C-alpha positions as CSV (number, residue, x, y, z in Angstrom):
1,M,-54.9,59.6,13.9
2,P,-53.7,63.2,13.3
3,D,-56.1,65.9,12.2
4,G,-58.7,64.7,14.7
5,L,-61.6,67.1,15.1
6,D,-62.7,68.2,18.6
7,F,-65.8,66.1,18.7
8,E,-63.8,63.1,17.6
9,Q,-61.4,63.2,20.5
10,P,-63.4,60.8,22.8
11,L,-63.5,58.3,19.9
12,L,-59.8,58.6,19.2
13,E,-59.0,58.0,22.9
14,L,-61.1,54.9,23.0
15,E,-59.6,53.7,19.8
16,A,-56.1,54.1,21.2
17,K,-57.1,52.1,24.3
18,L,-58.6,49.4,22.1
19,A,-55.3,49.3,20.1
20,E,-53.3,48.9,23.3
21,L,-55.6,46.0,24.4
22,R,-55.2,44.2,21.1
23,A,-51.4,44.7,21.2
24,D,-51.1,43.2,24.6
25,A,-50.5,39.5,24.3
26,D,-52.0,39.0,27.7
27,G,-55.0,41.1,27.1
28,A,-58.4,39.7,28.1
29,A,-60.6,38.9,25.1
30,D,-63.7,39.9,27.0
31,E,-62.2,43.3,27.8
32,I,-61.5,43.8,24.1
33,V,-65.1,42.9,23.2
34,R,-66.5,45.3,25.8
35,T,-64.3,48.1,24.6
36,E,-65.4,47.4,21.0
37,E,-69.0,47.6,22.0
38,R,-68.5,50.7,24.0
39,L,-66.7,52.3,21.0
40,D,-69.5,51.4,18.6
41,R,-72.1,52.9,21.0
42,L,-70.1,56.1,21.4
43,R,-69.5,56.5,17.7
44,R,-73.2,56.0,16.9
45,R,-74.2,58.6,19.6
46,V,-71.6,61.2,18.5
47,F,-72.5,60.9,14.8
48,A,-76.2,60.8,15.3
49,G,-76.1,64.2,17.0
50,L,-73.7,66.1,14.7
51,T,-74.5,69.8,14.2
52,A,-74.3,71.4,10.8
53,W,-71.0,73.0,11.7
54,Q,-69.5,69.6,12.7
55,R,-70.7,68.2,9.4
56,T,-68.9,71.1,7.7
57,Q,-65.7,70.2,9.5
58,L,-66.0,66.6,8.4
59,A,-66.6,67.7,4.8
60,R,-63.4,69.7,5.0
61,H,-61.4,67.0,6.8
62,P,-57.8,66.9,5.3
63,K,-57.9,63.1,5.0
64,R,-61.3,63.0,3.2
65,P,-61.0,61.3,-0.2
66,H,-60.8,63.7,-3.1
67,T,-61.8,63.3,-6.8
68,A,-58.4,61.7,-7.8
69,D,-58.7,59.2,-4.9
70,L,-62.3,58.2,-5.9
71,V,-61.4,58.0,-9.6
72,K,-58.7,55.4,-8.7
73,L,-61.1,53.4,-6.6
74,L,-64.2,53.6,-8.9
75,F,-63.0,53.7,-12.5
76,E,-60.9,51.7,-14.9
77,D,-58.7,53.0,-17.7
78,F,-58.8,56.6,-16.6
79,L,-57.2,58.9,-19.1
80,E,-56.8,62.4,-17.8
81,L,-57.2,65.3,-20.3
82,H,-55.6,68.7,-19.8
83,G,-56.1,72.3,-20.8
84,D,-58.9,74.6,-22.0
85,R,-57.3,75.4,-25.4
86,V,-57.5,79.1,-24.5
87,F,-55.3,79.9,-21.6
88,G,-53.8,77.0,-19.7
89,D,-54.4,73.9,-17.5
90,D,-56.1,74.6,-14.2
91,Q,-55.2,71.8,-11.8
92,A,-58.1,72.6,-9.5
93,I,-60.2,70.7,-12.1
94,V,-59.4,67.1,-13.1
95,G,-61.2,65.1,-15.8
96,G,-60.9,62.7,-18.6
97,L,-62.2,59.5,-20.1
98,A,-62.8,56.3,-18.0
99,R,-64.8,53.1,-17.7
100,F,-67.2,52.4,-15.0
101,E,-68.1,48.7,-14.7
102,G,-67.5,48.3,-18.5
103,R,-69.4,51.5,-19.4
104,S,-67.5,54.4,-21.1
105,V,-68.0,57.6,-19.2
106,V,-66.5,61.1,-18.9
107,V,-65.4,62.2,-15.4
108,V,-64.9,65.8,-14.1
109,G,-64.2,66.9,-10.6
110,H,-62.6,69.4,-8.2
111,Q,-59.3,68.5,-6.7
112,K,-58.0,70.2,-3.5
113,G,-54.7,68.6,-3.0
114,R,-53.0,67.1,0.1
115,E,-49.6,68.6,0.8
116,T,-49.0,72.4,0.9
117,R,-47.2,72.5,-2.5
118,E,-50.0,70.6,-4.1
119,K,-52.7,72.7,-2.4
120,I,-51.2,75.8,-3.8
121,A,-50.8,74.3,-7.3
122,R,-54.5,73.3,-7.3
123,H,-55.6,76.6,-5.7
124,F,-57.1,74.7,-2.8
125,G,-59.7,73.3,-5.1
126,M,-61.0,76.7,-6.3
127,P,-61.0,76.7,-10.1
128,H,-60.1,79.6,-12.3
129,P,-62.0,80.3,-15.6
130,E,-59.7,78.0,-17.5
131,G,-60.7,75.2,-15.1
132,Y,-64.3,75.6,-15.9
133,R,-63.5,75.9,-19.6
134,K,-61.6,72.6,-19.4
135,A,-64.7,71.1,-17.7
136,L,-66.8,72.5,-20.4
137,R,-64.6,71.0,-23.1
138,L,-65.0,67.6,-21.5
139,M,-68.8,68.0,-21.1
140,E,-69.2,68.9,-24.8
141,M,-67.0,65.9,-25.8
142,A,-69.2,63.6,-23.7
143,D,-72.3,65.0,-25.4
144,R,-70.7,64.7,-28.8
145,F,-69.9,61.0,-28.4
146,G,-72.9,60.1,-26.2
147,K,-71.0,59.2,-23.1
148,P,-72.6,59.7,-19.6
149,L,-71.0,62.5,-17.5
150,V,-70.1,62.0,-13.9
151,T,-68.9,65.0,-11.8
152,F,-67.5,65.2,-8.3
153,I,-68.1,68.4,-6.4
154,D,-65.7,69.4,-3.6
155,T,-64.8,73.1,-3.6
156,P,-65.2,76.1,-1.3
157,G,-66.1,78.1,-4.4
158,A,-64.6,79.6,-7.6
159,Y,-61.2,81.3,-7.2
160,P,-61.9,84.9,-6.2
161,G,-58.6,86.4,-7.4
162,I,-58.1,89.4,-9.7
163,G,-56.6,87.3,-12.5
164,A,-59.6,85.0,-12.5
165,E,-62.0,87.9,-12.7
166,E,-59.9,89.5,-15.5
167,R,-60.2,86.2,-17.5
168,G,-64.0,86.0,-17.1
169,Q,-64.8,83.9,-14.0
170,A,-68.5,84.8,-13.9
171,A,-68.9,84.2,-17.7
172,A,-67.2,80.9,-17.5
173,I,-69.5,79.6,-14.8
174,A,-72.6,81.0,-16.6
175,R,-71.5,79.3,-19.8
176,N,-71.2,75.9,-18.0
177,L,-74.6,76.3,-16.5
178,R,-76.1,77.0,-19.9
179,V,-74.4,74.1,-21.6
180,M,-75.0,71.6,-18.8
181,S,-78.7,72.4,-18.9
182,S,-78.9,71.2,-22.5
183,L,-76.6,68.2,-22.5
184,R,-78.4,65.3,-24.2
185,I,-76.6,62.6,-22.1
186,P,-77.1,61.3,-18.6
187,V,-75.4,63.7,-16.1
188,I,-74.8,62.6,-12.5
189,A,-73.2,64.9,-9.9
190,M,-71.8,63.7,-6.6
191,V,-71.1,66.1,-3.8
192,T,-68.2,64.4,-2.0
193,G,-67.1,67.1,0.4
194,E,-67.6,70.8,0.4
195,G,-70.0,72.1,-2.3
196,G,-69.7,75.9,-2.4
197,S,-71.5,78.5,-4.4
198,G,-71.3,78.8,-8.2
199,G,-68.0,77.2,-8.1
200,A,-69.8,73.9,-7.3
201,L,-72.9,74.5,-9.4
202,A,-70.7,75.0,-12.5
203,I,-70.3,71.2,-12.7
204,G,-73.5,70.4,-10.8
205,V,-76.4,70.8,-13.2
206,A,-77.3,67.1,-13.3
207,N,-80.1,64.8,-13.8
208,R,-79.3,63.2,-10.5
209,V,-77.5,65.0,-7.6
210,L,-76.0,62.6,-5.1
211,M,-74.4,63.6,-1.8
212,L,-72.2,61.8,0.7
213,E,-73.7,61.6,4.2
214,Y,-71.4,64.2,5.8
215,A,-70.8,66.5,2.9
216,V,-72.3,70.0,2.7
217,Y,-73.7,72.1,-0.2
218,S,-74.5,75.8,0.0
219,V,-74.5,79.1,-1.8
220,I,-71.7,80.4,0.4
221,T,-69.5,79.2,3.2
222,P,-70.8,79.5,6.8
223,E,-67.9,81.9,7.5
224,G,-68.9,84.1,4.6
225,C,-72.5,84.0,5.5
226,A,-71.7,85.0,9.1
227,A,-69.5,87.8,8.0
228,I,-72.3,89.2,5.8
229,L,-75.1,88.8,8.4
230,W,-73.3,89.7,11.6
231,N,-70.0,91.1,10.5
232,D,-68.4,88.3,12.4
233,A,-67.0,85.1,10.7
234,G,-66.7,83.6,14.2
235,K,-70.4,83.0,14.1
236,A,-70.0,80.4,11.4
237,P,-71.5,77.6,13.5
238,E,-74.7,79.6,14.0
239,A,-74.8,80.4,10.3
240,A,-74.3,76.8,9.3
241,E,-77.4,75.8,11.3
242,I,-79.7,78.3,9.6
243,M,-78.4,77.8,6.1
244,R,-79.8,74.3,5.6
245,I,-76.6,72.9,4.1
246,T,-76.7,69.3,5.3
247,P,-77.9,66.3,3.2
248,P,-81.2,65.7,5.1
249,D,-82.2,69.3,4.7
250,L,-81.2,69.4,1.0
251,L,-83.0,66.2,0.3
252,R,-86.2,67.5,1.9
253,L,-85.9,70.8,-0.1
254,G,-85.4,68.9,-3.4
255,V,-81.9,70.2,-4.0
256,I,-80.4,66.7,-4.0
257,D,-81.8,63.3,-4.9
258,T,-79.9,60.7,-2.9
259,I,-77.9,60.6,0.3
260,V,-75.0,58.2,0.0
261,A,-74.0,56.5,3.3
262,E,-70.5,56.9,4.7
263,P,-68.6,54.3,6.8
264,P,-68.7,54.7,10.6
265,G,-66.7,57.8,11.5
266,G,-66.9,59.4,8.1
267,A,-65.4,58.9,4.7
268,H,-61.9,59.9,5.8
269,R,-61.8,56.7,8.0
270,D,-62.3,54.2,5.2
271,W,-61.9,55.2,1.6
272,E,-62.7,51.8,0.2
273,A,-66.0,51.5,2.0
274,T,-66.9,55.0,0.9
275,A,-66.0,54.1,-2.7
276,A,-68.2,51.0,-2.4
277,S,-71.2,53.1,-1.4
278,V,-70.5,55.6,-4.2
279,R,-70.2,52.8,-6.7
280,S,-73.6,51.4,-5.8
281,A,-75.3,54.8,-6.0
282,L,-73.6,55.6,-9.4
283,R,-74.7,52.2,-10.8
284,L,-78.3,52.7,-9.8
285,A,-78.4,56.2,-11.2
286,L,-76.7,55.3,-14.5
287,D,-78.9,52.3,-15.0
288,A,-82.0,54.4,-14.4
289,L,-80.9,57.3,-16.7
290,A,-79.8,54.9,-19.5
291,Q,-83.5,54.1,-20.1
292,L,-84.3,57.8,-20.9
293,S,-84.2,59.4,-24.3
294,P,-82.0,62.5,-24.9
295,H,-85.1,64.7,-25.1
296,T,-86.4,63.3,-21.8
297,L,-83.0,63.8,-20.1
298,V,-82.9,67.5,-21.0
299,R,-86.5,68.1,-20.1
300,E,-86.3,66.3,-16.7
301,R,-83.1,68.1,-15.8
302,Y,-84.7,71.5,-16.7
303,E,-87.8,70.7,-14.6
304,K,-85.7,69.4,-11.7
305,F,-83.9,72.7,-11.3
306,R,-87.0,74.8,-11.9
307,R,-88.6,73.1,-8.9
308,I,-85.8,74.1,-6.5
309,G,-86.7,77.1,-4.4
310,A,-90.5,77.0,-5.1
311,W,-92.6,78.2,-2.3
312,E,-96.2,79.1,-1.6
313,E,-97.5,82.1,0.3
314,E,-100.5,81.4,2.6
315,A,-103.3,84.0,2.5
316,A,-103.5,86.1,5.7
317,P,-106.4,85.1,7.9
318,R,-109.4,87.3,7.6
319,P,-110.4,89.5,10.6
320,R,-113.5,88.3,12.4
C-alpha cells in the first residue's frame, strides 16, 4: 500500500503480517483470526481519534476516488460535455448528462488527476474561469430541461494564476453563486475530498449538501490559514483544529446536511463500498427533493444558506 500516511503505518504493518499468514499454507487459522480481530480493533481506535489535520490528509489522499471514478461507479450512460463556448475547455471541471437509477440527471464535479501529466492538465483540480463557465452552462441546461443537478466537490480552491484573474475568476464564481441560488431544480452537492474556498462553493449552492466522512470543507486551506494567522504554514495542524472543517463540526453548524459513511480505513481503501454509501445518500436526497415544487426548492435553498453563520450575542451581566 504505497502513499500510506504516518498514522496509517501501524495498520499497514499489521495488514502485511495478516497477508503473510494467509499466504502461508501451514498458517494456523486461529492465528489469522486473532490478527484480523487485532487489526479491526486497531483500525477502529485509530480512526475514532483522528485529528482535523489527519482528516485533511485523508481528504487529500492520492488514491481517494475522484469525480470521474465516482461517475463510473454511480451513473449509467454518462455523456461528458466540454467547453464554455467562450474561451476553452477546462479539464479541472468534468460534467455532462447521465442516468442515476433510471433518473436523468446532470453531473458536474472537480477532477484532480492521478499521474503528474494529468494533474498538470487538470490544474490539480483548481478550475479556471472557463471551468466555472462550463459548469454554469451545464447548470442552466439542467434547469432548462428540468433535470436534477448533482455536483461533486474536491478542490483546494479556484486557480490563483494571473491568466485566471485576467479572464475574470472572481466574476465567474460570483455568477455561479447567483445562478445556483435561483435554479428551479433539485440540487445536491457532495463533498468527496477537499472542499476549498469559493472554488468549492461555486458548485456547492445546493438544497442538500452531503459530505463523505473523512472529507474537509473550509474557506481556506489549513496551510493558508496558518500563513495568515502566524506567518507559518507549518502550523497547519493547529489551524485545522480551530477552523472547524470536519463533517461533525460542519453538521453541527448547519453547513452540511448529511455525513456519508466511508468504509473502514477511508474511501481510498474501497471505492466500491464508498460508491455504495454515496448511492444510498443520493437516492434519499433525490427522492425527498422530487416531492418539492420549483418555488419551494428555490426558497428552501435560499433560507438554508441564509441560516449559515447566524449567531446570537448574549447581554453582558449587570453589575450588582
